[in-house]
Backbone bond lengths (Angstrom), bond angles and torsions (degrees), N, CA, C in turn:
res aa  C-N    CA-C-N  psi(-1)  N-CA   C-N-CA  omega(-1)  CA-C   N-CA-C  phi
1 M - - - 1.464 - - 1.524 109.24 -
2 S 1.321 117.48 134.50 1.454 121.39 179.62 1.523 110.56 -72.72
3 V 1.346 115.08 163.49 1.461 119.87 175.90 1.515 110.15 -58.13
4 K 1.341 116.79 -43.44 1.460 119.54 -179.05 1.523 111.09 -60.26
5 S 1.354 116.57 -41.91 1.462 119.91 179.06 1.517 111.16 -62.99
6 K 1.356 116.01 -40.94 1.471 118.77 179.42 1.517 111.16 -66.60
7 L 1.325 116.74 -37.21 1.460 119.22 177.80 1.519 110.69 -65.14
8 L 1.328 116.32 -41.39 1.465 119.76 178.31 1.522 110.60 -66.14
9 A 1.330 116.87 -39.95 1.459 119.93 177.61 1.520 110.33 -63.62
10 S 1.323 116.16 -41.12 1.468 120.53 177.57 1.514 110.03 -62.61
11 A 1.336 116.81 -40.82 1.458 120.76 179.37 1.516 110.87 -62.45
12 A 1.343 116.14 -41.44 1.460 119.62 179.22 1.519 110.79 -63.52
13 A 1.339 115.90 -41.70 1.462 119.37 179.51 1.520 111.04 -63.64
14 L 1.321 116.36 -41.02 1.463 119.75 179.43 1.519 110.44 -64.97
15 T 1.324 116.54 -35.20 1.459 119.84 178.90 1.518 110.21 -64.30
16 L 1.350 116.46 -43.55 1.457 120.05 -179.01 1.519 111.72 -66.35
17 V 1.330 116.14 -37.89 1.464 119.43 -175.78 1.504 112.06 -81.29
18 G 1.334 116.27 -47.31 1.449 119.00 -171.43 1.508 115.59 -107.99
19 G 1.337 116.97 -5.82 1.451 119.41 179.30 1.506 113.92 85.25
20 V 1.324 117.07 -9.52 1.463 120.12 179.55 1.509 107.97 -130.99
21 G 1.325 117.45 121.61 1.462 121.14 179.66 1.504 111.42 -93.85
22 M 1.338 115.78 171.26 1.450 119.82 177.98 1.520 111.15 -110.50
23 A 1.340 116.51 11.49 1.458 118.92 -177.83 1.509 111.58 -60.18
24 G 1.321 117.15 -30.39 1.451 119.40 179.86 1.506 113.20 -65.11
25 A 1.340 116.38 -19.19 1.464 120.25 179.11 1.508 112.08 -86.16
26 L 1.347 117.24 -4.62 1.452 120.31 -175.32 1.518 110.42 -98.32
27 T 1.345 114.80 149.08 1.455 120.05 175.63 1.503 108.60 -124.45
28 S 1.316 117.25 158.59 1.453 121.01 -179.53 1.507 110.52 -72.03
29 G 1.343 115.48 159.55 1.452 120.52 179.41 1.510 111.75 -68.49
30 V 1.325 114.68 160.38 1.453 121.24 177.90 1.515 107.94 -110.80
31 A 1.327 117.88 123.59 1.451 120.13 178.17 1.515 110.05 -66.55
32 S 1.346 115.06 150.18 1.447 117.89 -179.97 1.507 110.26 -147.90
33 A 1.336 116.42 147.02 1.447 118.68 -175.91 1.499 112.16 -172.58
34 E 1.352 116.01 171.11 1.456 122.50 168.49 1.520 110.88 -110.62
35 T 1.328 117.78 -32.05 1.455 119.95 179.29 1.524 109.84 -83.35
36 P 1.349 117.64 152.78 1.472 119.90 -178.83 1.519 113.47 -57.55
37 S 1.341 118.02 -35.20 1.462 120.30 -176.21 1.514 113.29 -71.35
38 C 1.326 117.57 -13.35 1.464 119.61 -179.27 1.526 112.06 -83.54
39 G 1.316 118.30 -11.83 1.453 119.74 171.93 1.505 115.32 117.20
40 P 1.326 117.37 155.47 1.464 122.07 -175.72 1.524 114.54 -74.76
41 A 1.322 117.81 -17.69 1.469 120.17 -179.31 1.521 110.90 -97.55
42 C 1.340 116.52 35.05 1.463 120.54 -175.18 1.522 111.94 -67.28
43 I 1.332 115.31 149.36 1.464 120.53 175.92 1.522 109.02 -104.18
44 D 1.305 115.73 126.77 1.457 122.95 -178.74 1.527 106.79 -112.55
45 L 1.324 116.15 88.46 1.463 121.16 -173.27 1.521 110.06 -82.79
46 F 1.339 115.89 127.76 1.456 120.15 -177.30 1.518 111.02 -136.68
47 N 1.340 114.65 164.22 1.455 122.77 -175.94 1.522 109.79 -115.17
48 F 1.335 116.47 135.93 1.461 120.37 -176.19 1.530 112.64 -78.16
49 G 1.324 118.07 -15.26 1.450 120.32 -178.01 1.515 114.43 -71.53
50 V 1.341 117.18 -21.09 1.468 120.58 -177.79 1.523 111.58 -103.04
51 G 1.323 116.63 15.42 1.453 120.81 173.99 1.517 116.01 94.07
52 S 1.329 118.03 2.60 1.459 120.04 178.69 1.525 111.04 -72.54
53 T 1.316 116.15 149.19 1.459 123.30 174.32 1.520 108.06 -137.16
54 W 1.327 116.56 171.93 1.462 119.01 177.96 1.524 111.19 -63.30
55 T 1.318 117.76 -35.34 1.466 120.24 -179.84 1.527 111.99 -81.19
56 N 1.336 116.71 -19.70 1.461 120.45 -179.87 1.530 109.78 -144.28
57 P 1.347 117.29 75.21 1.473 119.72 178.20 1.528 109.52 -77.11
58 S 1.318 116.07 84.51 1.467 120.96 -167.38 1.527 114.40 -70.59
59 Y 1.336 117.33 -27.42 1.467 121.27 179.70 1.527 108.85 -134.35
60 L 1.326 115.72 134.48 1.458 120.71 -173.37 1.525 111.84 -123.71
61 L 1.329 115.05 161.30 1.465 121.80 175.68 1.528 109.21 -54.70
62 D 1.345 116.25 138.09 1.462 120.48 -170.54 1.528 109.71 -150.43
63 S 1.343 116.14 138.67 1.457 121.21 171.56 1.525 107.71 -88.66
64 Y 1.317 116.43 117.66 1.461 122.15 -171.79 1.527 111.39 -54.51
65 K 1.343 115.60 124.73 1.467 124.10 178.43 1.536 112.61 55.79
66 Q 1.339 116.08 27.68 1.470 122.32 178.51 1.522 112.48 61.44
67 E 1.336 116.85 24.61 1.456 120.12 -178.98 1.532 110.32 -71.08
68 Q 1.342 115.64 147.93 1.464 121.28 -177.29 1.523 113.42 -120.42
69 A 1.305 118.48 -8.03 1.464 121.28 -175.09 1.521 110.89 -75.81
70 P 1.328 117.37 152.20 1.472 119.66 172.97 1.524 110.37 -53.82
71 G 1.309 116.41 137.35 1.455 121.09 -178.23 1.514 114.09 94.40
72 S 1.337 118.11 -5.26 1.463 120.44 178.98 1.521 109.89 -63.89
73 P 1.336 118.07 131.81 1.470 120.66 -176.93 1.528 112.43 -66.23
74 I 1.326 115.40 146.08 1.456 122.37 173.56 1.526 107.80 -106.83
75 I 1.333 115.33 127.67 1.454 122.16 -176.46 1.525 108.72 -130.70
76 L 1.319 116.57 -177.13 1.457 122.59 165.64 1.519 107.56 -109.65
77 F 1.346 116.30 143.12 1.463 120.01 -178.88 1.522 109.00 -143.20
78 A 1.332 114.57 159.38 1.458 120.35 -176.02 1.527 111.39 -55.77
79 T 1.315 115.78 136.62 1.461 122.75 -178.48 1.523 111.38 -56.96
80 S 1.324 114.94 132.22 1.462 120.69 179.03 1.515 109.06 -152.51
81 N 1.345 116.53 144.21 1.467 119.26 174.51 1.527 111.79 -102.37
82 T 1.340 115.93 15.84 1.461 120.94 175.80 1.524 111.98 -123.47
83 D 1.320 117.49 0.55 1.458 121.98 -175.55 1.528 110.26 -100.00
84 P 1.348 118.48 106.45 1.474 119.97 -178.18 1.523 113.01 -67.76
85 A 1.340 118.49 -13.49 1.465 120.53 177.49 1.521 111.52 -65.30
86 E 1.344 117.33 -15.57 1.457 121.45 179.82 1.531 112.40 -102.14
87 D 1.327 116.43 13.28 1.469 121.82 -179.61 1.525 110.45 -90.47
88 F 1.316 116.12 115.91 1.465 121.40 179.59 1.519 110.66 -135.86
89 V 1.319 115.98 148.48 1.459 123.20 174.80 1.519 107.71 -110.79
90 A 1.318 117.25 125.49 1.461 121.67 179.07 1.522 109.98 -109.29
91 Q 1.314 115.36 123.51 1.460 121.04 175.57 1.522 108.91 -66.48
92 S 1.321 116.99 142.12 1.458 119.01 173.82 1.527 108.63 -64.31
93 P 1.331 117.99 143.84 1.463 120.77 -171.03 1.528 113.24 -70.41
94 E 1.328 114.49 147.18 1.462 122.61 175.85 1.531 108.39 -125.56
95 P 1.328 118.29 152.03 1.465 119.94 176.94 1.519 111.69 -58.26
96 V 1.318 116.40 140.51 1.462 121.12 179.84 1.529 110.53 -56.73
97 Q 1.321 117.54 -32.86 1.463 120.85 177.92 1.534 111.27 -55.41
98 N 1.339 116.96 -37.33 1.466 120.13 178.54 1.523 111.48 -62.89
99 Y 1.333 115.73 -37.66 1.467 119.63 179.95 1.526 111.53 -70.15
100 L 1.331 117.40 -30.94 1.461 119.96 173.57 1.521 109.49 -63.39
101 E 1.309 117.25 -46.86 1.460 121.44 -178.07 1.525 111.63 -66.21
102 A 1.341 116.38 -25.16 1.467 120.52 176.72 1.522 112.26 -88.20
103 G 1.333 117.24 -1.61 1.448 121.13 176.92 1.512 115.18 78.91
104 L 1.337 117.50 22.51 1.457 120.91 -175.75 1.524 113.61 -102.33
105 V 1.309 118.43 -16.15 1.466 121.42 172.74 1.519 108.34 -129.74
106 G 1.340 115.00 155.50 1.451 120.19 -179.42 1.515 112.86 -80.89
107 E 1.326 115.29 170.81 1.457 120.57 -176.66 1.526 112.46 -64.55
108 Q 1.343 117.52 -35.26 1.457 119.13 -178.83 1.526 111.17 -68.88
109 V 1.317 117.50 -39.49 1.473 120.65 175.68 1.519 109.27 -61.56
110 A 1.325 116.49 -45.92 1.462 119.99 -179.67 1.527 111.51 -65.84
111 L 1.320 116.94 -37.94 1.457 120.47 -179.54 1.528 110.67 -59.07
112 H 1.330 117.20 -36.00 1.461 121.06 -177.12 1.522 113.67 -93.81
113 Y 1.341 117.68 -29.20 1.469 119.51 -173.49 1.529 113.58 -123.53
114 G 1.344 117.87 -8.67 1.459 119.22 -176.42 1.508 112.36 -144.68
115 C 1.305 116.38 45.36 1.460 120.82 -173.00 1.525 110.99 -111.11
116 V 1.314 115.94 128.88 1.461 122.12 172.37 1.526 106.97 -121.14
117 A 1.329 116.87 114.21 1.458 120.93 -175.42 1.524 111.04 -57.00
118 G 1.330 115.17 134.02 1.456 120.38 178.82 1.508 113.67 89.99
119 Q 1.340 118.10 -4.10 1.466 120.28 177.02 1.531 109.18 -106.19
120 D 1.331 117.56 -90.31 1.466 119.03 178.88 1.514 112.49 -80.28
121 F 1.333 117.18 -21.28 1.459 122.20 -178.84 1.526 109.47 -134.28
122 S 1.322 116.26 146.61 1.465 118.94 177.77 1.521 110.81 -72.32
123 Q 1.334 115.78 -33.41 1.458 120.91 177.16 1.519 108.61 -145.24
124 C 1.320 116.05 143.55 1.456 121.20 -177.28 1.516 110.73 -102.39
125 S 1.345 115.79 170.50 1.458 120.06 -173.19 1.520 113.10 -85.83
126 G 1.314 119.15 -26.14 1.458 121.26 -173.42 1.512 113.12 -117.25
127 N 1.336 115.99 172.78 1.463 122.01 176.98 1.522 111.69 56.14
128 G 1.337 116.99 43.91 1.451 120.58 178.23 1.504 114.27 63.42
129 G 1.326 116.68 27.92 1.455 121.10 179.85 1.513 114.19 94.74
130 D 1.350 117.42 -9.69 1.465 120.15 179.12 1.520 111.90 -76.70
131 G 1.334 116.18 -27.68 1.450 119.99 174.41 1.511 114.78 95.90
132 V 1.321 113.88 166.31 1.461 123.78 177.58 1.519 107.09 -123.20
133 N 1.308 117.49 129.20 1.467 120.93 177.67 1.522 108.11 -122.87
134 D 1.339 114.76 78.93 1.457 120.92 179.81 1.525 110.21 -71.27
135 Y 1.333 114.57 178.32 1.466 121.32 -179.71 1.519 109.88 -115.15
136 A 1.335 115.46 148.54 1.459 121.13 -178.58 1.525 109.60 -137.40
137 F 1.328 115.76 162.11 1.461 121.12 -177.16 1.515 109.42 -159.05
138 E 1.332 116.94 167.10 1.451 123.86 173.06 1.526 110.13 -110.84
139 I 1.339 115.67 157.86 1.464 121.76 177.29 1.529 106.93 -125.20
140 E 1.333 117.32 107.67 1.461 121.95 -175.16 1.527 110.99 -97.06
141 Y 1.321 116.04 134.22 1.456 121.24 175.14 1.519 109.58 -72.40
142 S 1.338 116.58 123.72 1.469 121.77 -173.66 1.524 110.58 -140.34
143 P 1.338 118.29 72.43 1.470 120.23 -178.07 1.524 111.72 -59.91
144 F 1.335 115.33 129.93 1.467 122.92 -176.63 1.529 111.68 55.06
145 G 1.327 116.59 26.55 1.455 121.15 176.57 1.512 115.17 86.14
146 A 1.331 118.28 1.38 1.466 121.69 -178.29 1.525 109.81 -93.54
147 P 1.328 119.07 115.79 1.472 120.94 -178.56 1.524 111.39 -64.48
148 T 1.326 115.89 142.32 1.460 121.77 179.81 1.516 113.00 -107.64
149 G 1.319 117.72 -12.62 1.458 120.47 -174.09 1.515 112.75 76.49
150 Q 1.337 116.39 8.51 1.469 122.13 179.46 1.519 109.19 -112.81
151 C 1.329 116.23 129.04 1.451 121.44 -175.99 1.526 111.08 -120.18
152 V 1.318 115.38 158.18 1.458 122.25 177.80 1.528 108.59 -69.24
153 G 1.328 116.80 124.31 1.465 119.08 -177.78 1.515 112.03 -171.54
154 V 1.310 115.54 -159.74 1.467 122.20 177.69 1.525 108.45 -125.04
155 A 1.338 115.27 151.16 1.465 120.05 -177.46 1.523 112.26 -78.17
156 A 1.324 116.01 -29.92 1.458 121.66 -178.59 1.522 109.17 -127.05
157 T 1.319 116.34 166.20 1.460 120.40 177.65 1.521 109.76 -50.17
158 A 1.319 116.12 134.55 1.459 122.09 -172.49 1.528 111.90 -56.30
159 T 1.319 114.61 129.32 1.460 123.19 170.35 1.522 106.91 -139.78
160 A 1.323 117.00 162.87 1.457 120.35 -178.72 1.527 110.33 -59.31
161 G 1.331 116.18 125.17 1.455 121.56 178.15 1.509 114.94 93.00
162 E 1.334 118.83 -5.37 1.466 121.43 177.75 1.528 109.40 -61.26
163 H 1.340 116.44 127.93 1.459 120.59 -177.16 1.534 111.17 -73.65
164 V 1.321 114.75 145.76 1.460 121.79 178.27 1.527 108.49 -93.30
165 T 1.318 115.40 127.08 1.460 122.38 -174.33 1.527 109.56 -140.00
166 L 1.326 115.91 176.29 1.460 120.25 169.39 1.520 108.89 -78.32
167 Q 1.332 115.26 134.66 1.459 122.17 179.08 1.526 108.45 -139.52
168 P 1.335 118.37 153.92 1.468 120.06 -179.36 1.529 112.06 -54.97
169 C 1.308 115.72 131.86 1.465 121.41 -179.11 1.532 110.97 -70.38
170 G 1.318 115.70 152.23 1.456 121.83 167.63 1.505 116.69 71.22
171 V 1.344 117.45 16.08 1.458 120.38 -177.29 1.520 111.56 -94.98
172 S 1.338 116.75 -42.04 1.459 120.51 -176.65 1.520 109.45 -159.13
173 G 1.331 115.35 -177.56 1.452 120.80 178.04 1.519 113.88 -69.44
174 K 1.322 118.07 -6.90 1.466 120.51 -178.63 1.525 112.18 -65.05
175 T 1.327 117.85 -22.00 1.466 120.61 177.68 1.534 112.24 -107.34
176 L 1.331 115.75 12.84 1.458 120.17 176.36 1.528 109.83 -98.56
177 W 1.317 115.27 145.40 1.464 121.31 176.56 1.517 108.53 -126.66
178 I 1.328 115.43 124.78 1.462 122.15 -174.27 1.518 108.87 -99.34
179 W 1.319 116.08 124.64 1.457 121.97 176.92 1.522 109.29 -67.93
180 D 1.329 117.17 117.12 1.459 121.06 -178.54 1.524 108.83 -93.10
181 T 1.314 115.50 79.38 1.465 121.60 -173.17 1.517 109.58 -135.88
182 P 1.345 119.06 130.56 1.457 121.08 -176.12 1.513 112.81 -64.30
183 C 1.293 116.05 -22.75 1.451 121.70 179.19 1.523 112.15 -54.99
184 F 1.335 115.94 -34.06 1.452 120.38 -174.24 1.519 112.46 -87.96
185 S 1.335 115.97 7.98 1.457 119.32 178.41 1.515 112.20 -87.58
186 S 1.302 117.67 -14.40 1.465 121.17 -178.88 1.513 108.90 -154.91
187 T 1.317 116.37 173.57 1.459 120.16 -177.46 1.521 112.62 -98.11
188 D 1.324 117.01 2.03 1.456 117.74 179.35 1.526 110.00 -96.22
189 A 1.311 116.14 177.59 1.455 120.54 -174.94 1.516 112.01 -67.06
190 G 1.322 118.09 -36.58 1.447 120.69 176.15 1.518 112.97 59.27
191 V 1.337 115.78 -152.67 1.461 120.66 -173.13 1.514 112.99 -74.42
192 L 1.318 118.18 -14.65 1.461 120.09 -178.63 1.516 112.71 -98.51
193 G 1.318 116.18 14.54 1.458 119.84 172.76 1.515 113.67 65.38
194 D 1.320 115.47 -144.51 1.457 121.05 -172.68 1.530 113.11 -67.10
195 Y 1.331 117.88 -19.04 1.459 119.29 -177.71 1.521 111.41 -63.71
196 C 1.325 117.69 -36.32 1.464 120.23 178.16 1.524 110.56 -62.61
197 A 1.299 115.49 -48.96 1.458 120.14 179.30 1.526 110.20 -61.80
198 T 1.337 116.22 -39.23 1.461 120.27 178.81 1.520 110.57 -60.34
199 F 1.333 116.81 -43.12 1.457 119.75 -179.45 1.522 111.04 -63.14
200 H 1.325 116.98 -52.10 1.461 120.29 -176.31 1.522 111.29 -64.76
201 H 1.325 116.99 -43.47 1.453 119.35 179.87 1.520 110.88 -67.85
202 G 1.350 115.45 -37.11 1.460 119.33 178.36 1.509 111.83 -64.10
203 R 1.349 117.43 -40.89 1.463 120.37 177.19 1.522 110.81 -63.23
204 A 1.327 116.09 -41.15 1.464 119.57 -179.41 1.519 110.48 -62.44
205 A 1.330 116.45 -32.97 1.461 120.67 -179.35 1.525 111.73 -89.01
206 G 1.336 117.06 -0.32 1.452 120.78 -179.39 1.510 113.53 77.44
207 A 1.309 118.47 21.66 1.457 121.81 -177.06 1.524 110.11 -86.85
208 L 1.331 116.70 110.99 1.452 120.31 -178.31 1.517 112.34 -71.58
209 N 1.345 117.79 -20.63 1.461 118.59 -178.29 1.522 112.29 -73.35
210 A 1.341 118.11 -7.25 1.458 119.67 179.10 1.518 111.03 -63.27
211 W 1.339 117.21 -44.33 1.462 118.23 -178.69 1.514 110.67 -76.20
212 Q 1.331 118.96 -27.12 1.462 120.57 173.50 1.525 110.21 -61.98
213 T 1.330 116.32 -39.32 1.464 120.35 177.96 1.526 110.80 -59.60
214 F 1.334 115.99 -40.83 1.464 118.84 177.76 1.515 111.62 -63.69
215 W 1.322 116.94 -48.49 1.460 120.07 -179.30 1.519 111.27 -57.70
216 E 1.314 116.72 -36.01 1.460 120.98 -175.43 1.522 112.27 -87.15
217 T 1.336 116.52 4.62 1.468 120.46 -175.98 1.514 113.12 -122.82
218 F 1.332 118.09 -34.07 1.458 121.10 -170.51 1.520 112.59 -121.95
219 Q 1.340 114.85 150.28 1.458 123.10 170.53 1.526 107.39 -94.97
220 V 1.341 117.56 122.45 1.465 119.36 -172.67 1.525 111.92 -131.39
221 P 1.344 117.63 141.42 1.466 120.39 166.89 1.528 109.22 -75.41
222 L 1.336 116.17 152.68 1.456 122.17 178.85 1.527 108.78 -121.43
223 I 1.339 116.44 113.36 1.464 122.61 -178.61 1.525 109.31 -86.41
224 N 1.324 116.51 133.27 1.457 118.80 176.69 1.522 110.48 -70.89
225 G 1.332 116.41 142.02 1.456 121.91 -175.37 1.510 115.20 -69.99
226 S 1.350 117.63 -7.48 1.468 119.79 175.68 1.526 111.24 -99.99
227 D 1.323 117.49 14.18 1.465 123.07 -175.34 1.532 112.24 -53.73
228 T 1.341 115.31 141.35 1.465 121.08 175.97 1.527 111.97 -125.71
229 N 1.324 117.20 0.68 1.467 121.63 -179.83 1.519 107.27 -114.46
230 F 1.319 116.96 109.13 1.461 119.49 -170.10 1.521 113.55 -100.57
231 S 1.336 117.23 -0.35 1.459 120.25 171.92 1.520 110.75 -97.79
232 Q 1.338 116.85 -37.54 1.467 122.55 172.94 1.521 107.73 -131.22
233 P 1.325 116.70 78.98 1.465 120.48 -172.38 1.526 113.23 -63.05
234 F 1.329 115.07 158.82 1.454 121.58 178.77 1.535 109.25 -83.45
235 V 1.330 115.31 119.04 1.461 120.82 -173.40 1.526 111.01 -122.78
236 L 1.320 115.84 158.23 1.465 122.95 178.06 1.527 109.03 -62.58
237 T 1.334 116.01 126.68 1.462 120.59 -170.57 1.527 110.96 -139.34
238 Y 1.335 115.89 137.01 1.459 120.55 169.03 1.526 106.87 -95.54
239 P 1.349 118.54 138.62 1.473 119.89 -175.20 1.529 112.22 -54.96
240 S 1.314 116.24 126.10 1.457 121.47 -176.95 1.526 110.90 -60.60
241 G 1.331 115.88 130.31 1.453 121.60 178.46 1.511 114.82 81.83
242 A 1.316 118.28 -6.96 1.462 121.42 -179.67 1.525 110.66 -80.27
243 S 1.315 115.77 165.72 1.463 121.44 179.41 1.522 109.54 -130.19
244 P 1.340 118.28 138.40 1.462 120.55 178.94 1.525 114.19 -63.82
245 I 1.340 117.86 -13.85 1.460 119.29 -177.91 1.534 112.38 -93.07
246 Q 1.322 117.67 -7.46 1.452 119.03 -179.53 1.520 110.61 -79.00
247 T 1.316 116.38 157.41 1.463 121.82 176.59 1.524 109.33 -123.65
248 P 1.352 117.06 142.81 1.464 125.30 -6.61 1.523 111.82 -63.09
249 R 1.326 116.86 155.88 1.458 121.04 -176.30 1.531 110.44 -63.01
250 P 1.322 118.35 127.88 1.474 120.37 176.26 1.527 110.87 -62.64
251 Q 1.308 116.15 136.01 1.456 122.44 -178.16 1.516 110.24 -99.33
252 L 1.325 116.51 143.00 1.458 120.55 176.09 1.521 109.85 -66.00
253 T 1.329 115.75 149.62 1.460 122.12 176.65 1.521 108.88 -135.46
254 V 1.313 115.67 176.17 1.464 120.23 164.29 1.519 107.33 -107.66
255 Q 1.329 115.32 136.80 1.456 122.56 179.84 1.524 108.56 -137.17
256 N 1.328 116.13 161.79 1.459 119.57 175.24 1.522 110.36 -61.70
257 L 1.310 116.25 138.00 1.456 121.37 173.93 1.526 108.91 -53.95
258 T 1.327 116.98 138.88 1.468 120.15 -173.74 1.521 113.84 -75.81
259 T 1.314 117.66 2.82 1.457 121.36 171.50 1.524 107.13 -138.91
260 F 1.316 117.37 -175.39 1.461 120.61 -179.06 1.526 110.69 -101.10
261 A 1.318 115.43 162.65 1.452 121.00 179.62 1.524 110.46 -94.39
262 N 1.336 116.19 137.25 1.461 121.02 172.17 1.519 110.13 -73.18
263 S 1.333 116.35 178.33 1.465 120.53 178.80 1.518 111.99 -65.90
264 D 1.359 117.04 -21.60 1.461 119.15 176.83 1.518 111.72 -87.48
265 G 1.342 116.67 4.16 1.454 120.80 177.46 1.501 114.66 88.67
266 F 1.335 118.27 -8.90 1.458 120.52 -176.35 1.521 110.30 -92.28
267 P 1.360 118.54 145.94 1.469 120.48 -179.59 1.528 112.31 -55.76
268 N 1.334 115.31 141.96 1.471 119.53 -178.00 1.527 112.37 -100.94
269 G 1.320 117.12 9.90 1.456 120.82 178.91 1.508 110.61 -155.61
270 A 1.335 115.26 -169.52 1.460 120.26 -177.86 1.526 110.87 -69.65
271 V 1.319 115.83 134.66 1.456 122.74 177.49 1.523 108.14 -102.36
272 S 1.325 116.96 138.69 1.457 120.90 177.43 1.518 110.86 -56.93
273 D 1.341 116.46 140.86 1.462 120.64 176.70 1.525 111.33 -59.36
274 Y 1.333 116.94 -26.86 1.461 120.41 -179.58 1.531 112.16 -73.21
275 Q 1.341 116.30 -6.15 1.463 120.95 175.72 1.523 112.06 -114.67
276 L 1.313 116.78 11.19 1.467 121.40 -179.96 1.517 109.37 -109.37
277 W 1.333 115.65 133.43 1.456 121.99 -174.07 1.519 110.60 -126.69
278 G 1.301 115.23 146.68 1.455 122.54 174.61 1.515 108.81 -138.59
279 A 1.318 116.86 176.03 1.458 119.47 179.70 1.518 110.25 -153.77
280 D 1.308 114.82 147.97 1.458 123.11 166.36 1.517 107.38 -110.86
281 F 1.323 115.92 169.20 1.466 120.10 -179.90 1.518 110.27 -129.89
282 G 1.321 115.44 151.16 1.450 121.08 -177.89 1.514 111.52 95.64
283 E 1.322 115.99 170.75 1.451 121.42 179.47 1.519 109.97 -61.80
284 V 1.326 116.29 130.39 1.455 119.65 -177.65 1.527 110.33 -78.47
285 Q 1.317 114.89 155.63 1.450 122.54 177.10 1.519 109.00 -117.67
286 P 1.343 117.91 92.59 1.458 120.43 -176.24 1.532 111.63 -66.27
């Protein structure tokens, strides 16, 4: 079962028990791809440490040798609009609190990244007890637009050096990635100006392009949903100093964030470019 299906099932259960469901807080997934057949709303996830930019995303997320089995390595590979190994579908982000209620993340993850005081917890760990409710999503491998049920994640609870591979979608927080952005700590504009308000207002209106705007504007670390280190969380990382053209191909890992987290959950210092991610959308033009 996909994360979205579990969230919808959780919403239905909440409706039956409490009379109020959370389905209204959910949005449909966004298709993503590099090949034309995977769709126009494709996500082209790239890393800033290897020289990629929004105008020139030279290397993109890739399933090694187009493998689809659990455990298949995730690498970066040269941008191509004919390579189905770079075809991925990214679910639109949902608050981490929703994943707690769906049973996909543990209480400690939710306490630090998905906590709303007075709801699941009487008091939260960050923001003076008000809490941080970041957003998380899955990235499913979908060659030529065909879903495989395999998502980018880790096989075991995140630890430093754990390799990033394809893993069954919707099973646990191991295939969830949490946007580490201060914007998602509150509903006001905050330090990122109008973009924060645009995201929250866009979600309220059901506008899927709100999160695309974020991807196309900001460099963000991605915390794995099985994280157990809340001062230096385990984030998606490309090996420092490595190159996507070397052989054997360097594999993505999770590593400790290169700085510490503030009480609002956002990094308090410079983050390595190898831990910063961005994305473009639509068919790429190599």
